Steps between C-alpha positions, in 0.01 A plus 500: 500500500683814600445876483768710333650761727592864442856475361630789714355432842385134502141574594199355309499684166217712372373413252489146612655209309479137581731235361473129520800279400461139409748235388333232294718220380759687282329832491483809726187707473458852632147627539456873562180688587567873463218708648398868448708537185457773234599218252746721318731313269810677362520330164320278252826316429690238694844566641467871539514713825182348639618584854416864421135420553307225677659157516535186711857370511694193598886485533627141488853398602609144416853534637664640184690826469175651366135493596179514300250787505139440392246781475139485390283814443128524521475483123684168498831625360810345647864596581725192517866558557820384661665746738880466535718768646209745488469451120165392355507247214160406355473134425291270278359231716287193494471449878272796602128567444264749645130584514321815608128538597342835592204548723410865559810663650660171597724301272629154556824365347608144481866436417612144430867393478593158372797398713562185294597732207739670741676164592301460822710725726577381851491849656226744411485851644246760408325819595158631386415871431228735376537841360190722482553816295221738448509726191588861596640405834878512552545232757462129445358276781751218556406183690691178562459161656832555674559877498842628396456816710636720224403645160587185297382140491834379372638378835585122475563490873125549549403204280315216683606135482220274366437206732 
């Protein structure tokens, strides 16, 4: 279990987010607990600009020339895409599932990725993120497991190798 850090300075982020990563057989599971959230969701549709509001995110690199981006909003909507050369391509998938539970101003997100359906990759790199966006405020709060120290999460050199 680890705290996400402020993406710009590497200190414990406020609001706090905890992530626990588990590998069970042929699945990798990311469990987020996002505290002190306004629970603002950008859309009632999947594969829209969910990152404009509150989301928990995982970027997953399996050694290809692209990586996956998974986002889950407090309302349960998802963003599932491949990122290649900074281009987003939404994908249909049968290897990802998610669940959201809300308790007051905390939401918990579970993301499960079936690695068997992705040919059981030998190398798995990832990073975990949270965006907290409060309506009528201009700045988003960006936090990361391994901070990129800039205004974007899309820095593959900051991905962590799964043991």
